[in-house]
C-alpha positions as CSV (number, residue, x, y, z in Angstrom):
1,X,9.8,-18.0,-19.9
2,X,6.8,-18.5,-17.6
3,X,4.7,-19.7,-20.5
4,X,7.4,-22.1,-21.5
5,X,7.2,-23.7,-18.1
6,X,3.4,-24.1,-18.3
7,X,2.8,-21.9,-15.2
8,X,-0.5,-20.1,-14.7
9,X,0.0,-16.3,-14.1
10,X,-2.4,-13.7,-12.9
11,X,-2.0,-9.9,-12.5
12,X,-4.4,-8.0,-10.2
13,X,-4.9,-4.2,-10.1
14,X,-6.5,-2.8,-6.9
15,X,-8.4,0.4,-6.9
16,X,-7.4,2.7,-4.0
17,X,-4.7,0.2,-3.0
18,X,-2.7,2.7,-1.0
19,X,-5.7,3.7,1.0
20,X,-6.0,0.1,2.4
21,X,-2.5,0.0,4.0
22,X,-2.3,1.1,7.7
23,X,0.5,3.5,8.7
24,X,3.0,2.5,11.3
25,X,4.5,6.0,11.8
26,X,2.5,9.1,12.8
27,X,1.9,11.6,10.0
28,X,0.1,14.9,10.2
29,X,-0.9,17.0,7.2
30,X,-2.3,20.4,6.7
31,X,-6.0,20.4,5.8
32,X,-7.0,21.7,2.3
33,X,-7.8,25.4,2.1
34,X,-11.5,24.7,1.7
35,X,-11.4,23.0,5.1
36,X,-10.3,26.1,7.1
37,X,-11.4,26.2,10.7
38,X,-13.6,29.2,11.7
39,X,-11.8,29.7,15.0
40,X,-8.7,31.0,13.3
41,X,-6.5,28.4,14.9
42,X,-4.0,26.3,12.9
43,X,-5.2,22.8,12.3
44,X,-3.5,19.5,11.5
45,X,-5.0,16.2,10.5
46,X,-3.6,12.9,11.6
47,X,-3.5,10.2,8.9
48,X,-4.5,6.7,9.7
49,X,-4.2,5.3,6.2
50,X,-1.7,6.0,3.4
51,X,-2.2,8.6,0.6
52,X,-1.0,8.5,-3.0
53,X,1.1,11.7,-2.4
54,X,3.2,10.3,0.4
55,X,6.6,8.9,-0.5
56,X,6.1,5.9,1.8
57,X,2.7,4.9,0.3
58,X,4.0,2.3,-2.2
59,X,6.2,0.6,0.4
60,X,3.5,0.6,3.0
61,X,1.1,-1.0,0.6
62,X,3.6,-3.6,-0.5
63,X,4.3,-4.7,3.1
64,X,0.5,-5.1,3.7
65,X,0.1,-7.1,0.4
66,X,3.2,-9.2,1.2
67,X,1.9,-10.2,4.6
68,X,-1.5,-11.2,3.3
69,X,0.0,-13.3,0.4
70,X,2.5,-15.0,2.8
71,X,-0.4,-15.9,5.2
72,X,-2.3,-17.3,2.3
73,X,0.4,-19.8,1.4
74,X,2.3,-17.9,-1.3
75,X,6.1,-17.9,-1.4
76,X,8.1,-14.8,-2.3
77,X,10.7,-15.3,-5.0
78,X,14.4,-14.9,-3.9
79,X,15.2,-13.5,-7.3
80,X,12.3,-10.9,-7.7
81,X,10.7,-9.8,-4.4
82,X,7.6,-8.6,-6.3
83,X,6.9,-12.2,-7.6
84,X,4.8,-14.4,-5.3
85,X,4.2,-18.1,-6.2
86,X,1.8,-20.8,-5.0
87,X,1.4,-24.3,-6.1
């Protein structure tokens, strides 16, 4: 359908996309076993960026991408929220 209308399309794949989205909520994770502290105390790490393993990671990245695209003059489709258009 898009080709029938003569529209130009482009798909982009970002490496480490989820790592570029800032987190709004506070999340703490246990460090990997190889990162065990020598003091014997329990340790937690605070995340400042998303990780692939988090359930919220795709949504967090989408909101970041959406805000950048809208600021750049793109319009979000009313029929498919993952489709952004610009004349």
